[in-house]
Each structure stands twice: as C-alpha cells, then as structure tokens.
C-alpha positions as CSV (number, residue, x, y, z in Angstrom):
1,M,-0.1,0.1,0.0
2,I,1.6,3.4,-1.2
3,G,1.4,5.5,1.8
4,E,-2.8,4.8,2.1
5,S,-2.4,6.6,5.5
6,L,-1.5,9.6,4.2
7,V,-4.2,10.3,1.5
8,R,-6.8,12.8,2.8
9,A,-9.5,11.5,0.7
10,P,-11.5,8.3,1.9
11,I,-11.9,5.3,-0.6
12,L,-15.0,3.9,0.4
13,R,-16.7,0.7,-1.2
14,L,-20.7,0.9,-1.6
15,W,-22.4,-2.5,-2.7
16,G,-19.3,-3.2,-5.3
17,H,-18.4,0.2,-6.1
18,V,-15.8,2.4,-5.3
19,V,-16.6,6.3,-4.0
20,V,-14.2,8.7,-3.5
21,P,-15.1,12.0,-2.1
22,V,-12.4,14.6,-2.5
23,Q,-12.3,17.7,-0.8
24,G,-9.7,20.7,0.0
25,D,-6.6,21.5,-2.0
26,F,-4.1,18.9,-2.9
27,K,-0.5,19.2,-3.4
28,D,1.1,17.9,-6.6
29,D,2.6,14.7,-4.8
30,E,-0.9,14.3,-2.7
31,A,-2.8,14.0,-5.9
32,E,-0.7,11.4,-7.4
33,L,-0.6,9.6,-3.8
34,L,-4.3,9.9,-4.0
35,C,-4.4,8.5,-7.8
36,A,-1.9,5.5,-7.1
37,S,-4.3,4.5,-3.8
38,I,-7.5,4.7,-5.7
39,L,-6.0,2.3,-8.4
40,Q,-4.6,-0.1,-6.1
41,H,-7.8,-0.4,-4.4
42,V,-9.7,-1.0,-7.4
43,E,-7.2,-3.7,-8.4
44,R,-7.1,-5.4,-4.9
45,R,-10.8,-5.4,-4.3
46,G,-12.2,-5.1,-8.2
47,A,-15.2,-2.5,-8.5
48,R,-18.1,-2.3,-10.8
49,S,-17.3,1.4,-11.1
50,L,-15.3,4.3,-9.5
51,I,-17.1,7.3,-8.3
52,V,-14.8,10.2,-7.9
53,D,-16.9,13.2,-6.4
54,I,-15.0,16.5,-6.9
55,S,-17.2,18.8,-5.5
56,G,-15.0,19.6,-2.8
57,I,-12.2,20.9,-4.8
58,W,-11.7,24.5,-4.2
59,L,-8.8,25.1,-6.4
60,V,-7.7,23.3,-9.5
61,D,-4.6,23.2,-11.5
62,S,-3.5,21.6,-14.9
63,H,-1.7,19.0,-12.7
64,F,-4.7,17.8,-10.6
65,C,-6.8,17.6,-13.9
66,S,-4.1,15.7,-15.5
67,V,-4.3,13.3,-12.7
68,I,-7.9,12.7,-12.7
69,V,-7.8,12.0,-16.3
70,R,-4.9,9.6,-15.7
71,L,-7.1,7.8,-12.9
72,A,-9.9,7.4,-15.1
73,R,-7.8,5.8,-17.9
74,G,-5.8,3.6,-15.3
75,A,-9.6,2.5,-13.7
76,R,-11.1,1.8,-17.2
77,L,-7.8,-0.3,-18.4
78,M,-8.5,-2.4,-15.3
79,G,-12.2,-2.7,-16.1
80,T,-13.8,-0.3,-14.0
81,P,-15.7,2.4,-15.6
82,T,-15.3,5.9,-13.8
83,V,-18.2,8.6,-13.2
84,L,-16.7,11.9,-12.3
85,S,-19.4,14.1,-10.1
86,G,-19.0,17.8,-8.8
87,L,-17.1,19.4,-11.7
88,S,-17.4,23.0,-11.2
89,P,-17.6,25.5,-14.1
90,E,-13.7,26.3,-13.4
91,I,-12.8,22.9,-13.3
92,A,-14.4,22.1,-16.9
93,A,-12.7,25.2,-18.2
94,T,-9.4,24.1,-17.2
95,I,-9.9,20.7,-18.3
96,E,-11.4,22.1,-22.2
97,T,-8.3,24.5,-22.0
98,M,-5.8,21.8,-21.6
99,G,-7.4,19.8,-24.4
100,L,-7.8,16.8,-22.4
101,E,-9.6,14.0,-23.3
102,L,-11.8,12.5,-20.3
103,D,-11.6,8.8,-20.6
104,I,-14.7,9.0,-18.2
105,E,-17.8,6.9,-18.7
106,R,-20.1,9.8,-17.7
107,T,-19.9,13.3,-15.7
108,V,-23.1,14.3,-13.5
109,L,-23.5,17.6,-11.3
110,N,-23.6,15.8,-7.9
111,L,-22.8,12.5,-5.9
112,E,-26.4,11.6,-5.6
113,E,-26.5,11.4,-9.6
114,A,-23.6,9.4,-9.4
115,L,-24.6,7.1,-7.4
116,E,-28.1,6.6,-9.4
117,S,-26.2,6.4,-12.3
118,V,-24.6,3.5,-11.1
119,G,-27.7,1.8,-9.7
120,I,-27.6,2.8,-6.1
121,G,-30.0,5.0,-4.6
122,I,-33.7,5.7,-4.7
123,A,-34.1,5.4,-8.4
124,A,-32.6,1.9,-8.4
125,M,-34.8,0.9,-5.5
126,D,-38.1,1.5,-7.9
127,E,-36.9,-1.7,-9.8
128,I,-36.8,-4.0,-6.7
129,D,-39.9,-6.1,-5.7
130,P,-39.9,-5.9,-2.1
131,L,-41.7,-9.2,-1.3
132,A,-38.8,-11.1,-3.4
133,L,-36.2,-9.3,-1.4
134,L,-38.3,-10.3,1.8
135,R,-38.1,-13.9,0.8
136,G,-34.5,-13.8,-0.1
137,F,-33.6,-12.5,3.1
138,L,-35.7,-15.0,5.2
139,S,-34.4,-18.2,3.1
140,S,-30.7,-16.7,3.8
141,Q,-31.7,-16.6,7.6
142,E,-33.3,-20.1,7.2
143,T,-30.1,-21.5,6.0
144,A,-27.8,-19.9,8.3
145,T,-29.8,-21.0,11.3
146,E,-30.0,-24.9,10.0
147,E,-28.0,-27.2,11.8
148,P,-24.9,-28.5,10.0
149,S,-25.4,-32.3,9.2
150,R,-23.3,-34.7,11.0
C-alpha cells in the first residue's frame, strides 16, 4: 500500500462500487498519491465502477486535472468505468483549455446523480420487488440457522 494512511480522501466501497469524495486543496505529490491509492484499491478489491466526487475541490491546476484523467484511464484499463461528479465550471474550463480527453464513462452534477447512475439510490430501488427481497432475506436466515449435517 503506497502511503494509503497519508491520503486525505476516503476510499469507500459501497455495494461493489468504489466512491471517493475528494475535498480541499491537493499538492501535486498528494494528488499522485491519491491516484495510486485509488487504483491499488480498485485492483485489490475489484469494482463495478469508480465514482470520484470533486465537488469539494476549491482550487484546480493543470496537474490535478491530468491526475483525474490518468486515474480514469487507469481504472478503465482495469475494467472499471469512472463517473466524475461535482465538476465545477472552473474545472471544466481548465480541462477544456488543456485539451484533455476525459476517458470517463459519464460526468454528472452531484454525488447523488453519480450513485443513481451506477444503480445505487432511490431510482434503483424502484426496480426492486420488496416481497422478493424479503423472501430472499428469510431464506438466507433459514439456511444460516440450520444445523450442519453430521
């Protein structure tokens, strides 16, 4: 683990997805460390998708933008699509000015939309049959309480 304890952004795992809410101001070496830590996490545990929420970023420079692009490309090479949320007008303008191609599955306005876009949230719950969910839960409880055969 490359200095994972030094990374200031939490790397969360939610139902097979990796969610990283990034906040504050990152120096170049901190951004590189964050990128490496996230990619290591994706590699070790696998992920259906990677959600990077940058709505808490105050200042952005060209280096941070390039780190985000490399992060998305690295995750995609490992089979994990990236959703970027919280892209401010300033960050979008910086990325556009630099001519960077975002290798990102999709961009959304906020973290809630990002979660829903990968099937987590209220919109995803509309498709779930509550009775089937309850039956599945009850059958798993019965299996767990059965005595092992001797």
